[in-house]
C-alpha positions as a Markdown table, in Angstrom:
| # | Residue | x | y | z |
|---|---|---|---|---|
| 1 | Met | 47.5 | 35.6 | 64.9 |
| 2 | Asp | 45.0 | 38.9 | 66.7 |
| 3 | Pro | 42.3 | 36.7 | 68.4 |
| 4 | Gly | 39.7 | 39.4 | 67.5 |
| 5 | Thr | 40.4 | 39.6 | 63.6 |
| 6 | Gly | 40.1 | 35.3 | 64.0 |
| 7 | Gly | 37.1 | 35.9 | 66.2 |
| 8 | Glu | 35.5 | 38.4 | 63.4 |
| 9 | Arg | 36.3 | 35.3 | 61.2 |
| 10 | Ala | 34.4 | 32.8 | 62.4 |
| 11 | Asp | 31.5 | 35.3 | 63.4 |
| 12 | Ser | 31.4 | 35.9 | 59.3 |
| 13 | Ser | 31.1 | 32.8 | 57.6 |
| 14 | Pro | 27.7 | 32.1 | 58.9 |
| 15 | Ala | 26.6 | 35.1 | 57.8 |
| 16 | Asp | 28.2 | 34.7 | 54.1 |
| 17 | Ala | 26.3 | 31.0 | 54.2 |
| 18 | Glu | 23.0 | 32.9 | 55.6 |
| 19 | Ala | 23.0 | 35.7 | 52.7 |
| 20 | Ala | 24.1 | 33.1 | 50.6 |
| 21 | Ala | 21.2 | 31.3 | 51.0 |
| 22 | Ser | 18.7 | 33.7 | 51.0 |
| 23 | Gln | 19.4 | 34.3 | 47.5 |
| 24 | Leu | 18.9 | 31.8 | 46.2 |
| 25 | Gly | 16.3 | 31.0 | 48.0 |
| 26 | Arg | 14.4 | 34.2 | 46.1 |
| 27 | Ala | 16.4 | 33.2 | 42.7 |
| 28 | Leu | 14.4 | 30.2 | 43.2 |
| 29 | Asp | 11.5 | 32.0 | 44.4 |
| 30 | Asp | 11.5 | 34.7 | 41.4 |
| 31 | Leu | 11.8 | 31.6 | 38.8 |
| 32 | Ala | 9.1 | 29.8 | 40.3 |
| 33 | His | 7.5 | 33.0 | 39.3 |
| 34 | Arg | 7.8 | 34.4 | 36.7 |
| 35 | Phe | 7.3 | 30.1 | 35.3 |
| 36 | Asp | 3.4 | 29.8 | 35.8 |
| 37 | Arg | 1.3 | 27.8 | 33.9 |
| 38 | Arg | 2.2 | 29.9 | 31.4 |
| 39 | Asp | 4.8 | 28.6 | 30.5 |
| 40 | Leu | 3.5 | 25.1 | 30.8 |
| 41 | Val | 0.9 | 25.3 | 28.3 |
| 42 | Glu | 3.3 | 26.8 | 25.6 |
| 43 | Leu | 5.6 | 24.3 | 26.8 |
| 44 | Ala | 3.2 | 21.3 | 26.1 |
| 45 | Ala | 1.8 | 22.9 | 23.0 |
| 46 | Thr | 5.9 | 23.1 | 21.6 |
| 47 | Val | 5.7 | 19.4 | 22.8 |
| 48 | Ile | 3.1 | 18.6 | 20.4 |
| 49 | Met | 4.1 | 20.8 | 17.7 |
| 50 | Ser | 7.2 | 19.3 | 17.7 |
| 51 | Leu | 5.4 | 15.8 | 17.6 |
| 52 | Ala | 3.1 | 17.1 | 15.2 |
| 53 | Val | 5.6 | 17.9 | 12.5 |
| 54 | Leu | 7.7 | 14.7 | 12.4 |
| 55 | Val | 4.7 | 12.5 | 12.5 |
| 56 | Ala | 3.7 | 14.7 | 9.0 |
| 57 | Ala | 7.0 | 14.8 | 7.4 |
| 58 | Trp | 7.0 | 11.1 | 8.1 |
| 59 | Ser | 3.7 | 10.6 | 6.8 |
| 60 | Ala | 3.8 | 12.3 | 3.9 |
| 61 | Tyr | 6.8 | 10.7 | 3.2 |
| 62 | Gln | 5.3 | 7.5 | 3.6 |
| 63 | Ala | 2.5 | 8.2 | 1.5 |
| 64 | Ser | 5.3 | 9.3 | -1.6 |
| 65 | Leu | 6.4 | 6.2 | -1.1 |
| 66 | Trp | 3.0 | 3.7 | -1.1 |
| 67 | Gly | 2.3 | 6.2 | -4.2 |
| 68 | Gly | 5.1 | 4.7 | -5.6 |
| 69 | Val | 4.0 | 1.0 | -4.8 |
| 70 | Gln | 0.5 | 1.6 | -6.1 |
| 71 | Ser | 1.8 | 3.5 | -9.9 |
| 72 | Ala | 4.1 | -0.3 | -10.4 |
| 73 | Ser | 1.5 | -2.2 | -9.4 |
| 74 | Ala | -1.0 | -0.6 | -11.6 |
| 75 | Ser | 1.7 | -0.9 | -14.2 |
| 76 | Glu | 2.0 | -4.5 | -13.8 |
| 77 | Tyr | -1.9 | -4.8 | -13.9 |
| 78 | Thr | -2.1 | -3.3 | -17.3 |
| 79 | Gly | 1.0 | -5.2 | -18.6 |
| 80 | Ser | -0.5 | -8.8 | -16.9 |
| 81 | Leu | -3.9 | -7.6 | -18.8 |
| 82 | Thr | -2.2 | -6.6 | -21.4 |
| 83 | Glu | -0.7 | -10.9 | -22.3 |
| 84 | Ser | -3.7 | -12.2 | -20.9 |
| 85 | Ser | -5.7 | -10.5 | -23.2 |
| 86 | Glu | -3.6 | -11.3 | -26.5 |
| 87 | Val | -3.7 | -15.4 | -25.1 |
| 88 | Thr | -7.4 | -15.1 | -25.1 |
| 89 | Thr | -7.0 | -13.8 | -28.6 |
| 90 | Leu | -4.1 | -16.9 | -29.7 |
| 91 | Ile | -6.6 | -19.1 | -28.5 |
| 92 | Ser | -10.0 | -17.5 | -30.1 |
| 93 | Ala | -8.3 | -17.5 | -32.7 |
| 94 | Gln | -6.8 | -20.8 | -33.3 |
| 95 | Ala | -10.6 | -22.6 | -32.2 |
| 96 | Glu | -12.1 | -20.6 | -35.4 |
| 97 | Ala | -9.3 | -21.8 | -37.4 |
| 98 | Asp | -9.5 | -25.2 | -35.9 |
| 99 | Ala | -13.7 | -24.8 | -36.5 |
| 100 | Gln | -13.8 | -24.0 | -40.0 |
| 101 | Ala | -11.2 | -26.6 | -40.5 |
| 102 | Ile | -13.8 | -28.9 | -39.3 |
| 103 | Ser | -16.5 | -27.9 | -41.3 |
| 104 | Ala | -14.6 | -27.7 | -44.4 |
| 105 | Trp | -13.9 | -31.5 | -43.6 |
| 106 | Leu | -17.3 | -32.5 | -43.0 |
| 107 | Ile | -18.5 | -30.6 | -45.7 |
| 108 | Met | -16.0 | -33.4 | -47.8 |
| 109 | Ala | -17.7 | -35.8 | -45.8 |
| 110 | Ala | -20.9 | -35.7 | -46.9 |
| 111 | Glu | -19.0 | -35.7 | -50.6 |
| 112 | Asp | -16.9 | -38.3 | -50.3 |
| 113 | Asn | -13.9 | -36.3 | -51.4 |
| 114 | Glu | -11.8 | -38.1 | -50.2 |
| 115 | Arg | -8.7 | -36.5 | -51.0 |
| 116 | Gly | -10.1 | -33.5 | -49.9 |
| 117 | Met | -10.3 | -35.2 | -46.6 |
| 118 | Gln | -6.6 | -36.6 | -46.6 |
| 119 | Phe | -5.3 | -33.1 | -47.7 |
| 120 | Leu | -7.3 | -31.7 | -44.9 |
| 121 | Glu | -6.6 | -34.3 | -42.3 |
| 122 | Glu | -2.0 | -34.4 | -42.5 |
| 123 | Arg | -2.0 | -30.2 | -41.7 |
| 124 | Phe | -4.5 | -30.9 | -38.6 |
| 125 | Gly | -2.3 | -29.5 | -36.3 |
| 126 | Asp | -2.0 | -29.4 | -32.6 |
| 127 | Pro | -4.7 | -29.6 | -30.5 |
| 128 | Leu | -6.8 | -30.9 | -33.7 |
| 129 | Gly | -4.6 | -33.6 | -34.7 |
| 130 | Pro | -4.7 | -36.0 | -31.2 |
| 131 | Ala | -8.5 | -34.5 | -31.2 |
| 132 | Phe | -9.2 | -35.1 | -34.7 |
| 133 | Asp | -8.0 | -39.0 | -34.1 |
| 134 | Ala | -10.0 | -39.5 | -30.9 |
| 135 | Trp | -12.7 | -38.2 | -31.9 |
| 136 | Met | -12.4 | -41.1 | -35.3 |
| 137 | Ala | -11.4 | -43.7 | -33.0 |
| 138 | Gly | -15.5 | -43.8 | -31.5 |
| 139 | Ser | -16.5 | -44.4 | -35.4 |
| 140 | Thr | -18.0 | -47.2 | -35.5 |
| 141 | Asp | -19.5 | -48.7 | -38.8 |
| 142 | Gly | -17.6 | -45.9 | -40.7 |
| 143 | Asp | -20.3 | -43.6 | -39.5 |
| 144 | Leu | -19.2 | -40.3 | -38.2 |
| 145 | Pro | -19.0 | -40.3 | -34.0 |
| 146 | Pro | -21.3 | -37.4 | -33.1 |
| 147 | Gly | -20.6 | -34.5 | -32.0 |
| 148 | Val | -16.4 | -32.5 | -33.3 |
| 149 | Pro | -13.5 | -33.4 | -32.4 |
| 150 | Gln | -13.4 | -30.3 | -30.0 |
| 151 | Asp | -15.4 | -32.1 | -27.4 |
| 152 | Met | -13.2 | -34.4 | -26.9 |
| 153 | Pro | -11.1 | -34.1 | -23.7 |
| 154 | Glu | -7.4 | -33.8 | -25.9 |
| 155 | Tyr | -8.3 | -31.2 | -27.9 |
| 156 | Glu | -8.6 | -28.8 | -24.1 |
| 157 | Glu | -5.5 | -30.9 | -23.6 |
| 158 | Gly | -3.4 | -29.0 | -26.8 |
| 159 | Leu | -4.4 | -26.1 | -25.0 |
| 160 | Ala | -3.9 | -26.5 | -21.8 |
| 161 | Val | -0.4 | -24.6 | -22.3 |
| 162 | Leu | -1.9 | -22.1 | -23.8 |
| 163 | Leu | -5.1 | -22.3 | -21.5 |
| 164 | Glu | -2.5 | -22.1 | -18.2 |
| 165 | Ala | -0.8 | -19.1 | -19.6 |
| 166 | Lys | -3.8 | -17.2 | -20.0 |
| 167 | Ala | -4.9 | -18.2 | -16.2 |
| 168 | Phe | -0.8 | -16.8 | -14.9 |
| 169 | His | -1.7 | -13.6 | -16.8 |
| 170 | Phe | -4.8 | -12.6 | -15.6 |
| 171 | Thr | -4.3 | -13.8 | -11.8 |
| 172 | Ala | -0.9 | -12.1 | -12.3 |
| 173 | Ala | -3.2 | -8.8 | -13.2 |
| 174 | Thr | -5.2 | -9.7 | -10.6 |
| 175 | Glu | -3.1 | -9.4 | -7.2 |
| 176 | Ala | -1.7 | -6.3 | -9.3 |
| 177 | Ala | -4.7 | -4.7 | -8.8 |
| 178 | Glu | -5.4 | -5.9 | -5.8 |
| 179 | Thr | -1.4 | -3.9 | -4.2 |
| 180 | Ala | -2.9 | -1.3 | -6.0 |
| 181 | Ala | -5.7 | -0.5 | -4.6 |
| 182 | Glu | -4.6 | -1.2 | -1.0 |
| 183 | Ala | -1.2 | 0.9 | -1.6 |
| 184 | Asn | -3.9 | 4.1 | -3.3 |
| 185 | Arg | -5.6 | 2.8 | 0.8 |
| 186 | Thr | -2.9 | 3.2 | 2.6 |
| 187 | Gly | -1.1 | 6.2 | 0.9 |
| 188 | Asp | -4.0 | 8.1 | 1.4 |
| 189 | Gly | -4.9 | 7.2 | 5.3 |
| 190 | Tyr | -0.7 | 8.8 | 5.1 |
| 191 | Val | -1.9 | 11.8 | 3.5 |
| 192 | Phe | -5.1 | 12.3 | 6.4 |
| 193 | Val | -2.6 | 11.6 | 9.7 |
| 194 | Thr | -0.7 | 14.8 | 7.6 |
| 195 | Val | -3.9 | 17.2 | 7.4 |
| 196 | Ile | -5.1 | 16.0 | 10.9 |
| 197 | Met | -1.3 | 17.0 | 12.0 |
| 198 | Ala | -1.9 | 20.2 | 10.4 |
| 199 | Ser | -5.0 | 20.9 | 12.5 |
| 200 | Val | -2.5 | 19.5 | 15.7 |
| 201 | Leu | -0.8 | 22.5 | 14.0 |
| 202 | Phe | -3.4 | 25.2 | 14.1 |
| 203 | Phe | -4.2 | 24.3 | 17.6 |
| 204 | Ala | -1.5 | 24.3 | 19.6 |
| 205 | Gly | -0.3 | 27.3 | 17.6 |
| 206 | Val | -2.8 | 29.4 | 18.1 |
| 207 | Gly | -4.1 | 28.4 | 21.6 |
| 208 | Thr | -0.9 | 29.8 | 23.5 |
| 209 | Lys | -1.8 | 33.2 | 21.3 |
| 210 | Leu | -5.1 | 33.4 | 23.4 |
| 211 | Ser | -6.1 | 34.9 | 26.6 |
| 212 | Gly | -7.8 | 33.3 | 29.0 |
| 213 | Lys | -6.0 | 30.5 | 30.9 |
| 214 | Ala | -9.1 | 28.1 | 30.0 |
| 215 | Thr | -9.3 | 29.0 | 26.2 |
| 216 | Arg | -5.2 | 28.1 | 26.1 |
| 217 | Ile | -5.4 | 24.3 | 28.1 |
| 218 | Thr | -8.8 | 24.0 | 26.0 |
| 219 | Met | -6.7 | 24.1 | 22.5 |
| 220 | Leu | -3.9 | 22.6 | 24.0 |
| 221 | Val | -6.4 | 19.3 | 25.0 |
| 222 | Val | -7.9 | 19.5 | 21.7 |
| 223 | Ala | -4.3 | 19.7 | 20.2 |
| 224 | Gly | -2.9 | 16.5 | 22.1 |
| 225 | Leu | -6.1 | 14.8 | 21.7 |
| 226 | Leu | -6.0 | 15.0 | 18.1 |
| 227 | Cys | -2.3 | 14.1 | 18.4 |
| 228 | Ala | -2.3 | 10.8 | 20.2 |
| 229 | Ala | -5.0 | 9.8 | 17.6 |
| 230 | Ala | -3.5 | 10.6 | 14.6 |
| 231 | Ile | -0.1 | 9.1 | 16.2 |
| 232 | Ala | -2.2 | 5.8 | 16.9 |
| 233 | Ala | -3.5 | 5.7 | 13.4 |
| 234 | Met | 0.3 | 6.5 | 11.4 |
| 235 | Leu | 1.1 | 3.8 | 13.3 |
| 236 | Ser | -1.8 | 0.9 | 12.8 |
| 237 | Leu | -0.8 | 1.6 | 8.6 |
| 238 | Pro | 2.0 | -0.6 | 6.6 |
| 239 | Gln | 5.6 | 1.1 | 6.6 |
| 240 | Gln | 7.6 | 1.1 | 3.0 |
| 241 | Pro | 11.4 | 0.1 | 4.9 |
| 242 | Val | 13.7 | 3.3 | 4.6 |
| 243 | Ser | 16.1 | 3.4 | 1.4 |
| 244 | Phe | 18.8 | 5.0 | 0.3 |
């Protein structure tokens, strides 16, 4: 091997490495120069707009789910209230029929119409029959007791099943109404978050198109603050589980 040739190769290796390093340094400087603050603003705007789109989509989905909860609860409220009203009507009809029966019995008692009195007594059903027996047990010297059988505890006890059914349906209607109202408020909250995220998209998108560094940064800061507030509001709201 020629010593001169070998010397040239030994001298050229550091020079090539120095040239490559210099070229890499110029490339990095050029990249850093090109990626100025405007690019940073656009990158931040892209991140904020991406978050805004995701949060807005999730909020719209949750608002739809809570709307379904509200509709179901409203239907349950209507059904329970109807059932409660029907039981109330039944109780009123029972009380009116018993009042008419006792009025007729009292008239017959005043006329000493024992046959008519017995005829009615045999047809007293629940809850009037047990209440009438308890009421008559309080008579003295053959006189009628004060008041009417409907004043006796036995009469209310006879209506206990209907009264419990009325209370059950009324309670169910009240709870369904509260659930519907809460679902409506929650759905409105998610809609509000969606509206705020639309504003975020506006500030972040328009801000990158404006001239002036201060203006772009201001628009980006406003978009970031609105985005953070909307995300905090969304996290504070109850969420419906995802179902497929």
